[in-house]
C-alpha positions as CSV (number, residue, x, y, z in Angstrom):
1,X,22.6,6.4,5.4
2,X,21.5,2.6,6.1
3,X,20.7,-0.7,4.6
4,X,18.1,-2.8,6.9
5,X,17.4,-6.5,6.6
6,X,15.1,-8.5,8.7
7,X,15.7,-12.0,8.6
8,X,13.4,-14.8,9.7
9,X,11.8,-12.7,12.1
10,X,9.0,-14.0,14.8
11,X,7.4,-11.7,17.4
12,X,4.8,-13.7,19.8
13,X,2.9,-11.5,22.6
14,X,2.1,-14.9,25.0
15,X,0.4,-17.1,22.8
16,X,0.0,-14.6,19.8
17,X,2.1,-14.8,16.7
18,X,2.2,-11.0,16.0
19,X,5.4,-12.1,12.9
20,X,5.8,-14.7,11.4
21,X,8.8,-15.8,9.5
22,X,9.5,-11.8,8.5
23,X,12.4,-11.9,5.5
24,X,12.7,-8.4,4.3
25,X,15.9,-6.1,2.6
26,X,15.2,-2.7,2.7
27,X,18.1,-1.4,0.4
28,X,20.2,1.8,1.7
29,X,18.4,5.4,0.5
30,X,14.9,3.6,-0.4
31,X,11.6,4.7,0.5
32,X,10.4,1.2,1.0
33,X,6.2,0.9,2.3
34,X,5.0,-1.4,4.2
35,X,1.3,-1.9,3.6
36,X,-1.3,-3.9,4.8
37,X,-4.5,-3.8,7.0
38,X,-5.1,-3.0,10.8
39,X,-3.5,-5.4,13.2
40,X,-1.2,-7.2,9.9
41,X,2.0,-6.6,12.4
42,X,3.3,-3.3,10.6
43,X,3.5,-0.9,13.7
44,X,5.6,-4.3,15.2
45,X,8.0,-4.4,12.6
46,X,9.0,-0.5,13.2
47,X,9.6,-1.0,16.5
48,X,11.9,-4.2,16.1
49,X,14.0,-2.0,13.8
50,X,14.0,1.3,16.5
51,X,15.0,-1.0,18.7
52,X,11.8,-0.6,21.1
53,X,10.9,-4.2,21.1
54,X,13.0,-7.3,20.7
55,X,12.4,-10.1,17.9
56,X,11.4,-13.3,19.5
57,X,13.6,-15.2,17.0
58,X,15.8,-14.1,14.0
59,X,17.9,-10.9,13.4
60,X,17.6,-7.3,12.8
61,X,20.9,-5.9,10.8
62,X,21.8,-2.2,9.8
63,X,24.7,-2.4,7.4
64,X,25.5,-5.7,7.8
65,X,25.7,-5.5,11.9
66,X,23.3,-7.2,13.9
67,X,21.8,-5.0,16.6
68,X,19.3,-7.2,18.3
69,X,21.1,-6.0,21.6
70,X,21.6,-2.7,20.6
71,X,19.7,0.3,22.8
72,X,17.4,2.2,20.9
73,X,19.2,5.3,21.3
74,X,22.5,3.8,19.7
75,X,21.0,3.0,16.7
76,X,20.7,6.6,15.0
77,X,17.0,6.1,14.0
78,X,14.0,8.4,13.9
79,X,10.3,7.6,13.9
80,X,7.6,9.8,13.3
81,X,4.1,8.5,15.2
82,X,0.5,8.9,13.9
83,X,-0.4,11.1,17.2
84,X,2.5,13.5,16.6
85,X,3.9,13.5,19.9
86,X,4.6,17.4,20.1
87,X,5.6,18.6,23.5
88,X,2.5,21.1,24.0
89,X,4.5,24.0,25.9
90,X,7.4,24.3,23.4
91,X,7.3,26.8,20.4
92,X,7.6,25.3,16.9
93,X,11.5,26.0,16.9
94,X,12.2,24.3,20.2
95,X,10.4,21.0,19.5
96,X,12.5,20.5,16.0
97,X,16.0,21.6,18.4
98,X,15.0,19.1,21.0
99,X,17.0,16.5,19.7
100,X,20.0,18.6,19.1
101,X,19.8,19.6,22.7
102,X,19.8,16.0,24.1
103,X,23.0,14.4,25.8
104,X,23.2,11.9,22.8
105,X,23.5,14.5,19.7
106,X,24.1,17.8,21.8
107,X,24.9,20.9,19.8
108,X,25.7,24.2,19.6
109,X,23.1,26.6,19.5
110,X,24.3,28.3,16.3
111,X,24.4,24.8,14.7
112,X,21.1,24.1,16.4
113,X,19.7,27.5,14.5
114,X,21.1,26.4,11.3
115,X,19.8,22.6,11.3
116,X,16.5,24.3,12.2
117,X,16.3,27.0,9.7
118,X,17.0,24.4,7.1
119,X,14.6,22.0,8.1
120,X,11.9,24.3,8.4
121,X,12.4,26.0,4.9
122,X,12.4,22.4,3.7
123,X,9.0,21.9,5.0
124,X,7.9,24.9,4.4
125,X,7.1,26.0,8.1
126,X,10.0,28.7,8.8
127,X,6.9,31.0,9.6
128,X,5.9,29.1,12.5
129,X,8.5,29.1,14.2
130,X,7.6,31.0,17.7
131,X,4.4,29.4,17.6
132,X,2.6,26.8,20.1
133,X,1.8,23.4,19.0
134,X,-2.1,24.7,19.9
135,X,-1.8,27.7,17.4
136,X,-1.2,25.5,14.2
137,X,-3.0,23.4,12.3
138,X,-2.9,19.6,11.9
139,X,-1.0,19.3,8.8
140,X,1.7,21.9,10.4
141,X,1.9,20.0,12.9
142,X,2.6,16.7,11.6
143,X,5.3,18.4,9.5
144,X,6.8,19.9,13.0
145,X,6.5,16.2,13.8
146,X,8.5,15.5,10.6
147,X,11.2,18.1,11.2
148,X,11.9,17.1,15.0
149,X,13.1,13.7,13.0
150,X,15.1,14.7,10.5
151,X,16.7,17.5,11.9
152,X,19.4,15.2,13.2
153,X,20.0,13.7,9.8
154,X,18.9,9.9,11.2
155,X,20.4,7.0,9.2
156,X,17.0,5.3,8.9
157,X,13.6,7.1,9.1
158,X,10.5,5.5,10.4
159,X,7.2,6.2,9.8
160,X,4.0,5.0,11.3
161,X,1.0,6.0,9.4
162,X,1.8,10.1,10.0
163,X,-0.7,11.1,7.4
164,X,-3.7,9.5,8.9
165,X,-5.3,12.3,10.9
166,X,-5.2,14.5,8.2
167,X,-8.0,15.5,6.0
168,X,-8.1,14.4,2.0
169,X,-6.4,17.4,0.4
170,X,-3.9,17.7,3.3
171,X,-2.8,13.8,2.4
172,X,-2.7,14.2,-1.2
173,X,-0.7,17.4,-0.3
174,X,1.6,16.0,2.0
175,X,2.1,12.8,0.0
176,X,3.8,14.7,-2.7
177,X,6.3,16.6,0.0
178,X,7.3,13.4,1.5
179,X,8.3,12.4,-2.1
180,X,10.2,15.3,-2.9
181,X,11.8,15.2,0.9
182,X,13.0,11.8,0.1
183,X,15.0,12.8,-3.2
184,X,16.5,15.8,-1.3
185,X,17.3,14.3,1.7
186,X,18.4,10.6,0.7
187,X,17.4,9.1,3.7
188,X,16.6,5.2,4.1
189,X,12.7,5.8,4.6
190,X,10.9,2.6,6.1
191,X,7.1,4.1,5.9
192,X,4.0,2.2,7.2
193,X,0.5,2.7,6.0
194,X,-3.1,1.2,5.2
195,X,-3.8,3.4,2.5
196,X,-3.1,2.0,-0.7
197,X,-3.1,5.0,-2.4
198,X,0.0,6.5,-0.2
199,X,1.5,2.8,-1.2
200,X,1.6,3.2,-4.8
201,X,2.1,6.8,-5.0
202,X,5.3,7.1,-2.1
203,X,6.8,3.2,-2.5
204,X,10.0,2.3,-4.8
205,X,9.1,-0.8,-3.7
206,X,6.1,-1.9,-1.4
207,X,5.6,-5.0,1.0
208,X,2.0,-6.8,1.6
209,X,1.5,-8.0,5.0
210,X,-1.6,-9.8,6.4
211,X,-1.5,-11.6,9.8
212,X,2.1,-11.2,10.1
213,X,3.1,-13.0,7.3
214,X,4.5,-11.1,4.1
215,X,2.3,-11.9,0.7
216,X,4.4,-10.0,-1.7
217,X,7.3,-7.7,-1.8
218,X,7.6,-5.3,-5.6
219,X,7.3,-2.7,-7.2
220,X,3.7,-1.1,-7.3
221,X,3.3,-1.8,-10.7
222,X,3.7,-5.2,-10.1
223,X,1.7,-5.9,-7.2
224,X,-1.2,-4.1,-9.2
225,X,-1.1,-5.9,-12.1
226,X,0.5,-9.2,-10.9
227,X,-0.7,-9.7,-7.4
228,X,0.6,-13.0,-5.6
229,X,-2.8,-14.1,-4.6
230,X,-6.5,-12.6,-4.5
231,X,-5.8,-11.4,-1.1
232,X,-3.2,-9.0,-2.2
233,X,-5.3,-8.2,-6.0
234,X,-8.5,-6.7,-3.1
235,X,-6.1,-5.1,-1.4
236,X,-5.3,-2.6,-4.0
237,X,-7.6,-0.9,-5.8
238,X,-10.9,1.2,-5.7
239,X,-13.0,-0.3,-6.4
240,X,-12.4,-3.4,-5.3
241,X,-11.4,-6.0,-8.0
242,X,-14.2,-8.8,-9.4
243,X,-13.4,-12.1,-8.6
244,X,-15.3,-15.0,-9.0
245,X,-15.3,-18.3,-10.5
246,X,-15.6,-19.4,-14.2
247,X,-15.7,-23.1,-15.9
248,X,-12.4,-23.9,-18.1
249,X,-13.2,-26.2,-20.7
250,X,-10.1,-28.2,-23.1
251,X,-11.6,-26.8,-26.7
252,X,-10.0,-28.6,-30.1
253,X,-6.5,-28.0,-28.7
254,X,-7.5,-24.8,-27.1
255,X,-9.2,-23.5,-24.0
256,X,-12.7,-22.7,-23.6
257,X,-13.6,-20.1,-20.7
258,X,-17.8,-19.8,-19.5
259,X,-18.1,-16.4,-17.6
260,X,-21.5,-16.0,-16.2
261,X,-22.7,-17.4,-19.4
262,X,-20.5,-15.9,-22.1
263,X,-18.1,-18.4,-24.2
264,X,-14.3,-17.2,-24.5
265,X,-12.2,-18.8,-26.6
266,X,-8.4,-18.1,-24.8
267,X,-6.0,-17.1,-27.9
268,X,-2.6,-19.0,-27.9
269,X,-1.0,-17.6,-25.4
270,X,1.3,-17.7,-22.3
271,X,-2.1,-17.8,-20.6
272,X,-3.7,-20.3,-23.1
273,X,-0.8,-22.4,-22.0
274,X,-0.8,-21.9,-18.3
275,X,-4.6,-22.6,-18.2
276,X,-4.6,-25.6,-20.6
277,X,-1.8,-27.8,-17.9
278,X,-3.5,-26.3,-15.1
279,X,-5.9,-29.5,-15.4
280,X,-9.0,-28.6,-13.7
281,X,-12.5,-26.8,-14.8
282,X,-12.9,-24.0,-12.4
283,X,-10.7,-21.6,-11.7
284,X,-11.0,-18.0,-9.9
285,X,-10.9,-14.8,-12.9
286,X,-10.2,-11.6,-11.6
287,X,-11.1,-8.7,-13.6
288,X,-11.2,-4.8,-12.3
289,X,-13.7,-2.4,-12.8
290,X,-12.0,-0.4,-15.6
291,X,-12.3,-3.4,-17.9
292,X,-15.8,-4.1,-17.5
293,X,-18.3,-3.0,-20.6
294,X,-21.4,-1.7,-19.3
295,X,-24.6,-1.4,-21.8
296,X,-28.4,-0.4,-21.1
297,X,-29.6,-1.8,-24.3
298,X,-28.6,-5.1,-25.4
299,X,-25.3,-5.1,-28.1
300,X,-25.0,-7.3,-31.1
301,X,-22.1,-9.5,-29.3
302,X,-22.7,-11.8,-26.5
303,X,-22.6,-10.4,-23.3
304,X,-23.9,-11.4,-19.5
305,X,-27.3,-9.9,-18.4
306,X,-28.0,-8.5,-15.0
307,X,-30.0,-5.8,-13.1
308,X,-28.4,-2.5,-11.3
309,X,-27.9,-3.7,-8.0
310,X,-26.9,0.1,-6.5
311,X,-25.2,3.4,-8.0
312,X,-22.7,5.3,-5.6
313,X,-21.1,8.7,-6.8
314,X,-17.7,9.9,-5.7
315,X,-17.0,12.8,-7.2
316,X,-15.3,12.8,-10.2
317,X,-16.9,8.9,-10.8
318,X,-19.2,6.7,-9.8
319,X,-19.3,2.8,-8.9
320,X,-22.3,0.9,-10.3
321,X,-22.9,-2.6,-9.2
322,X,-24.8,-4.9,-11.4
323,X,-25.9,-8.3,-9.9
324,X,-25.9,-11.0,-12.3
325,X,-27.7,-14.3,-10.9
326,X,-26.0,-13.7,-7.5
327,X,-22.6,-12.2,-8.4
328,X,-22.1,-8.8,-7.7
329,X,-19.9,-7.1,-10.0
330,X,-18.7,-3.7,-9.6
331,X,-17.4,-1.3,-12.4
332,X,-16.7,2.8,-12.9
333,X,-19.2,5.0,-14.5
334,X,-19.9,8.4,-14.8
335,X,-21.2,10.6,-12.8
336,X,-24.2,12.2,-14.7
337,X,-25.1,8.8,-16.0
338,X,-29.1,8.3,-15.1
339,X,-29.4,4.8,-13.6
340,X,-32.6,3.7,-12.1
341,X,-32.4,0.4,-9.4
342,X,-33.1,-2.7,-11.0
343,X,-32.9,-1.5,-14.4
344,X,-31.2,-4.6,-16.7
345,X,-27.9,-4.1,-17.9
346,X,-25.4,-5.7,-20.0
347,X,-22.1,-6.4,-19.6
348,X,-18.8,-7.7,-21.9
349,X,-15.4,-8.3,-20.3
350,X,-12.1,-6.8,-21.5
351,X,-10.8,-11.1,-20.8
352,X,-6.6,-10.0,-22.1
353,X,-6.9,-7.7,-19.0
354,X,-8.1,-10.3,-16.6
355,X,-6.4,-12.1,-13.6
356,X,-6.7,-15.7,-13.1
357,X,-6.1,-17.4,-9.7
358,X,-5.9,-21.3,-8.7
359,X,-9.5,-21.9,-7.2
360,X,-8.2,-23.7,-3.9
361,X,-5.0,-22.0,-3.0
362,X,-6.1,-18.4,-4.4
363,X,-2.7,-17.9,-5.5
364,X,-2.1,-16.3,-8.8
365,X,-2.0,-18.5,-11.7
366,X,-1.7,-15.8,-14.9
367,X,-1.8,-12.3,-15.4
368,X,-2.7,-9.8,-19.0
369,X,1.2,-10.1,-19.4
370,X,1.1,-13.4,-19.8
371,X,-2.2,-13.0,-21.7
372,X,-0.4,-10.6,-24.1
373,X,2.7,-13.0,-24.4
């Protein structure tokens, strides 16, 4: 088992700076998820920990030991790639046993059989031991690749988007399997993904990375409810959070918002205090789809009026997009709603569930927990 620490890591490829002042601490036995868009620098971090590449600047530490100059083969790190990388001429058994037959980790055939049997039962592939990779499904191939890495009990388990090639049903199943395996194996795991559902469901903690910079580190709950900035807020959730500018006015010792024509007095709260001291007349207002109420008949309360821009059923729900004077708002609605394009729609907002961002820096100012005190 191992604690991993990255200190002031920079990585350059020629003039391209892939990582910029990365500082991360991954605790012993933690399932840590690195989440971000393609090209953000996720795989580069894995390669630095594995010893496949060296940082341009900074320290990679495992259990307080600096390992920058330690060979990859001496780090006891296992890595699972997106593309499985199985030997096509070997059976499932021999693929999994391969690391234990190497010079570095050589074991007796009796020990190898015991370890392969245990890990294949855990992964539920013990009935496939005599098959070749071409004779098994993609989900089974991925579990074979996992087994090959797990069989030698590595200190650190690195996973580079291992579920990316699986269909949606198999990804859902394998997420549950990976979480169960983590609890059984007690291995420090760093998992890379660009799927926010994987990040939220698997990670004890999550680091959001963008263009080589760590934007935020925390639990899934904190990142979803208290995103550090608008980039993070937009990255987590489906449909994407709605963010648009609103007016802020001081109002007899309080604060009044103008949200797409609706006047709203912010009740006494930490949010009110933050907006009052903010000192600017515009703020970016963020609200997720489930906190917008819609009506096809104008309600008695104050509301914003718009028209249906699009309606997209996606299984057990649908995404309704409403155009309010050029601002497009996304919300979730039942799939059985009978909705016509360009039909009038009236909206109200659960402002107590909103997020407020600085209009210039795009950083978080206040969130719903502030509003509720």
